[in-house]
C-alpha positions as CSV (number, residue, x, y, z in Angstrom):
1,M,47.3,-163.8,-58.8
2,S,44.5,-161.5,-60.4
3,E,43.2,-159.9,-56.5
4,T,44.9,-156.5,-55.5
5,L,47.8,-157.5,-53.1
6,C,48.8,-153.7,-53.3
7,Y,47.0,-150.4,-53.6
8,E,48.4,-146.3,-53.0
9,A,46.7,-144.1,-51.2
10,H,48.1,-140.8,-49.2
11,G,51.0,-141.2,-50.9
12,N,52.2,-144.4,-49.3
13,L,52.1,-148.2,-50.6
14,Y,50.1,-150.8,-48.7
15,L,50.4,-154.1,-48.8
16,N,46.7,-156.2,-48.7
17,I,48.6,-159.9,-47.5
18,T,45.6,-161.3,-45.3
19,N,41.6,-161.4,-45.0
20,R,41.9,-162.9,-41.8
21,C,41.6,-161.7,-38.2
22,T,41.2,-162.4,-34.6
23,A,38.4,-159.7,-33.8
24,E,34.8,-159.2,-35.3
25,C,34.3,-155.3,-35.1
26,E,31.0,-153.9,-36.2
27,F,32.5,-150.9,-37.3
28,C,35.3,-153.1,-40.0
29,I,35.0,-151.9,-43.8
30,K,34.7,-155.8,-44.7
31,R,30.7,-155.5,-43.2
32,Y,29.9,-153.5,-45.8
33,A,32.9,-153.3,-48.9
34,D,35.2,-155.5,-50.6
35,G,37.8,-152.8,-49.9
36,V,39.0,-149.2,-49.9
37,Y,39.8,-146.4,-52.2
38,G,37.7,-148.3,-55.1
39,Y,40.4,-151.3,-54.5
40,N,38.5,-154.6,-53.9
41,L,40.6,-156.3,-51.5
42,L,39.1,-159.8,-51.0
43,L,41.6,-162.7,-52.0
44,D,40.5,-165.9,-52.6
45,R,43.8,-166.8,-51.9
46,E,47.3,-165.5,-49.4
47,P,49.6,-164.5,-52.0
48,S,52.6,-166.2,-50.4
49,V,56.1,-164.3,-49.8
50,D,57.6,-164.1,-53.3
51,E,54.7,-163.7,-55.0
52,I,54.3,-160.1,-52.7
53,I,58.2,-159.1,-53.6
54,G,57.8,-160.1,-56.9
55,V,55.2,-157.8,-57.4
56,L,57.2,-155.2,-55.3
57,K,60.1,-155.3,-57.0
58,E,58.3,-154.3,-60.1
59,S,57.3,-150.5,-58.3
60,D,59.7,-147.9,-57.8
61,L,58.9,-147.9,-53.8
62,S,61.3,-144.6,-54.2
63,Q,58.1,-143.0,-54.5
64,Y,56.4,-143.7,-51.4
65,G,56.6,-142.2,-47.9
66,E,55.5,-145.9,-46.3
67,I,55.3,-149.1,-47.3
68,V,51.8,-150.1,-45.3
69,F,50.7,-153.8,-44.1
70,A,47.1,-152.7,-43.9
71,G,44.7,-154.1,-46.1
72,L,41.2,-155.9,-45.1
73,G,42.8,-158.4,-42.6
74,E,45.1,-158.5,-40.0
75,P,48.5,-158.6,-40.9
76,L,50.6,-159.7,-38.2
77,T,48.2,-162.9,-38.5
78,R,51.0,-163.7,-40.8
79,L,53.9,-162.6,-38.5
80,D,56.9,-164.3,-39.8
81,D,55.6,-163.4,-43.4
82,V,55.3,-159.7,-42.1
83,I,59.5,-160.2,-40.7
84,R,60.0,-161.3,-44.2
85,I,59.0,-159.0,-46.2
86,T,60.0,-156.0,-44.2
87,E,63.6,-157.3,-44.4
88,W,63.6,-157.4,-48.1
89,L,62.3,-153.7,-47.9
90,K,64.8,-152.7,-45.3
91,E,67.5,-153.2,-47.7
92,D,66.6,-150.4,-49.7
93,G,65.7,-148.4,-46.6
94,E,61.9,-148.5,-47.4
95,E,59.8,-146.7,-44.5
96,V,58.2,-150.0,-42.7
97,R,54.5,-149.5,-41.0
98,I,51.9,-151.5,-39.5
99,D,48.7,-151.6,-39.1
100,T,47.0,-153.5,-36.5
101,I,44.6,-154.9,-34.4
102,G,47.4,-155.8,-31.7
103,H,46.5,-159.1,-30.8
104,V,49.6,-160.5,-31.5
105,K,51.3,-161.5,-28.1
106,L,48.6,-164.0,-27.7
107,Y,48.6,-166.2,-30.6
108,H,52.8,-166.0,-29.5
109,G,53.5,-165.6,-26.3
110,D,56.8,-167.4,-26.3
111,R,57.4,-164.5,-29.1
112,H,58.7,-161.0,-27.6
113,V,56.7,-159.8,-30.7
114,A,58.0,-156.3,-30.5
115,R,61.0,-156.6,-30.2
116,E,61.4,-158.9,-33.5
117,L,59.5,-156.5,-35.6
118,R,62.3,-153.8,-34.4
119,E,64.5,-155.8,-35.3
120,A,63.6,-156.5,-38.7
121,G,63.9,-153.5,-39.2
122,V,59.8,-151.8,-38.7
123,D,59.7,-148.1,-38.1
124,A,56.1,-147.5,-37.1
125,V,53.0,-149.4,-36.3
126,S,49.3,-147.8,-35.8
127,L,47.5,-149.9,-33.3
128,S,43.9,-150.1,-33.4
129,L,42.7,-149.5,-29.5
130,N,39.3,-149.1,-30.4
131,A,37.5,-148.6,-27.1
132,H,38.6,-147.3,-22.9
133,N,37.8,-150.5,-21.6
134,R,37.7,-154.2,-21.8
135,E,33.7,-154.0,-21.7
136,I,33.3,-152.2,-24.4
137,Y,35.9,-153.4,-26.5
138,N,34.8,-157.0,-26.8
139,Q,31.7,-155.2,-27.0
140,I,32.3,-153.8,-30.5
141,C,35.6,-155.8,-31.5
142,H,34.3,-159.2,-31.4
143,P,37.7,-160.4,-30.1
144,E,38.5,-164.2,-30.6
145,K,40.0,-164.1,-26.7
146,P,38.2,-162.3,-23.9
147,D,41.8,-161.1,-22.7
148,A,42.7,-159.0,-26.0
149,Y,42.2,-155.6,-24.6
150,A,44.4,-156.0,-22.0
151,S,46.6,-158.0,-24.5
152,M,46.5,-155.2,-26.5
153,L,47.7,-152.6,-24.6
154,E,50.7,-154.8,-23.0
155,F,51.8,-155.1,-27.1
156,A,51.7,-151.0,-27.1
157,R,54.0,-150.5,-24.0
158,D,56.4,-153.0,-25.5
159,L,56.2,-150.7,-28.9
160,V,56.7,-147.9,-27.6
161,K,59.8,-149.5,-24.9
162,V,61.8,-151.2,-28.4
163,G,61.7,-147.6,-30.0
164,I,59.0,-148.0,-33.1
165,R,56.8,-144.7,-33.5
166,T,53.8,-146.2,-31.9
167,Q,50.7,-144.2,-32.6
168,L,46.6,-145.5,-31.0
169,T,43.8,-145.3,-32.9
170,V,39.8,-145.2,-32.6
171,V,36.7,-144.6,-34.2
172,S,34.7,-141.3,-33.6
173,L,31.7,-143.8,-32.3
174,P,29.2,-142.3,-29.6
175,I,30.0,-145.4,-27.4
176,I,33.5,-144.7,-26.6
177,D,34.9,-141.8,-24.5
178,I,37.4,-140.5,-26.9
179,E,39.1,-138.1,-24.1
180,R,40.0,-141.3,-21.8
181,C,41.3,-143.3,-25.1
182,R,43.6,-140.0,-25.4
183,E,44.7,-140.8,-21.9
184,I,45.2,-144.1,-22.5
185,A,47.5,-143.6,-25.9
186,R,49.8,-140.4,-23.6
187,E,50.0,-142.9,-20.1
188,I,51.7,-145.6,-22.6
189,G,54.1,-142.8,-24.4
190,A,52.2,-143.6,-28.0
191,R,50.4,-141.1,-30.3
192,F,46.6,-140.8,-30.6
193,R,44.4,-140.5,-33.8
194,I,40.5,-140.5,-34.3
195,R,39.9,-142.1,-37.3
196,G,36.6,-141.5,-39.3
197,Y,34.0,-143.9,-39.6
198,G,32.4,-143.3,-43.0
199,R,28.9,-145.4,-42.6
200,R,26.4,-145.4,-40.2
201,P,28.3,-146.2,-36.9
202,P,27.1,-149.0,-34.1
203,S,23.7,-147.5,-32.3
204,H,25.6,-148.1,-29.0
205,K,25.6,-145.7,-26.4
206,R,28.3,-144.6,-24.1
207,R,29.0,-146.9,-20.5
């Protein structure tokens, strides 16, 4: 494949395995760019697990702090593939993180996803909290399913319970109550981080 499956940033190696997502966030980079850090992350098709592992085999993974599932899409739309790739990475003791919007329980309600990720060897998850309540979340993230916010919070709690290092993040938009988001992260037992926004933000006001 000619597309960018892996890209380097912040001392880590990022895996771009899908462009699909379960939301249409108004601040998503896909709205104004084809990628990040000079990499074009648009995929003509999703790479197979074997293709991804093949690319990883060509890299010296020991030079990276983390191997991160991220890219232009939601990696957990490919849950089973993420698990398989993680298991392969852990054979060499790599540190594995997933950047996710956190809707996976809505699509795999019959599975304990957090436990499966922990058993596969996932070390950390950065989860996009994005808002301090359901109303604002649905307004700016436009999830496929209206109950996505509650499900995302439940997933965050699951991750903390199984011992995966969990971080909740938000974009610094005027509509978002940052301090309330910080409190939510603290209540769940997760770390908290404010993400930067490189373009002019949506012109919403806080409610």
